[in-house]
matplotlib code that plots the C-alpha trace (Angstrom):
import matplotlib.pyplot as plt

x = [-127.4, -130.5, -130.6, -132.0, -135.1, -133.9, -135.9, -134.4, -137.9, -139.0, -135.8, -136.4, -140.0, -138.9, -136.5, -139.4, -141.5, -138.7, -137.8, -134.3, -132.0, -130.2, -129.9, -126.9, -126.8, -123.3, -123.6, -124.8, -127.8, -131.0, -133.3, -135.4, -138.4, -136.6, -136.0, -138.8, -141.6, -139.3, -137.6, -141.0, -141.8, -138.5, -138.6, -142.2, -141.3, -138.6, -135.6, -133.0, -132.0, -129.2, -129.7, -126.5, -126.9, -124.4, -124.8, -123.8, -123.7, -121.6, -122.5, -125.9, -124.6, -125.2, -128.5, -129.9, -133.5, -133.8, -132.3, -134.7, -137.6, -136.4, -135.7, -137.5, -135.5, -132.5, -134.1, -133.0, -129.4, -129.6, -128.6, -128.4, -126.4, -128.5, -127.7, -130.6, -130.9, -133.5, -131.7, -128.9, -126.4, -126.5, -126.3, -123.2, -121.6, -122.3, -120.8, -117.5, -117.1, -118.1]
y = [163.9, 162.8, 160.8, 163.0, 161.9, 163.3, 166.6, 169.9, 171.5, 168.8, 169.3, 173.1, 172.6, 170.3, 173.0, 175.5, 172.9, 172.6, 169.0, 170.0, 172.5, 173.4, 172.6, 173.0, 172.7, 173.8, 172.7, 175.0, 172.8, 174.3, 176.1, 179.2, 176.9, 174.9, 177.9, 180.5, 178.8, 177.2, 180.6, 182.2, 179.2, 179.3, 183.1, 183.0, 180.3, 182.5, 180.8, 182.3, 181.3, 182.5, 182.0, 182.5, 182.7, 181.3, 181.8, 179.6, 182.7, 185.3, 188.0, 188.4, 188.7, 192.5, 192.8, 189.3, 190.4, 192.5, 189.8, 187.2, 189.4, 189.6, 185.9, 183.8, 180.8, 182.2, 181.2, 177.7, 178.9, 180.3, 177.9, 178.5, 177.4, 177.4, 177.6, 177.7, 177.4, 177.8, 180.9, 183.4, 182.1, 178.6, 179.9, 181.9, 178.9, 176.7, 179.3, 179.1, 175.5, 175.7]
z = [-37.3, -39.2, -42.4, -45.2, -46.9, -50.2, -50.4, -49.5, -49.4, -46.8, -44.8, -44.6, -43.7, -40.9, -39.7, -39.7, -37.7, -35.1, -36.0, -37.2, -35.6, -38.9, -42.6, -44.8, -48.6, -49.6, -53.2, -55.9, -56.7, -55.3, -57.7, -56.9, -56.6, -53.9, -51.7, -52.1, -50.0, -47.4, -46.9, -46.0, -43.7, -41.9, -41.4, -40.2, -37.7, -36.2, -37.9, -40.1, -43.6, -45.8, -49.5, -51.5, -55.2, -57.7, -61.4, -64.3, -66.4, -64.5, -67.1, -65.5, -61.9, -61.4, -63.2, -63.1, -62.1, -65.2, -67.4, -65.9, -66.7, -70.3, -70.5, -67.9, -69.0, -67.2, -63.8, -64.6, -64.6, -61.1, -58.3, -54.6, -51.5, -48.3, -44.7, -42.3, -38.5, -35.8, -34.5, -35.5, -33.0, -34.4, -37.9, -37.1, -35.4, -38.5, -40.8, -39.0, -40.1, -43.7]

ax = plt.figure().add_subplot(projection="3d")
ax.plot(x, y, z, "-o")
ax.set_aspect("equal")
plt.show()
């Protein structure tokens, strides 16, 4: 267990660098800007990251991309849960407990 420095982006970058084995953010608090770049870094480093969207406005669930194009302000309403790990086996093991 490592004490968090307070930045989800930094934590995910440390996962991509191999400094962390896994990262869990179970709350619906991460924005799209918090997950896009780290997602690419984790994937490129050979890790795996599950990004689970949750919506403040459930009306847009099925067609949220179209609605976001019409009203870019809706991106502020989309939050994510994130589970990331250095490999698929560890990710599946973590998912059993949360």
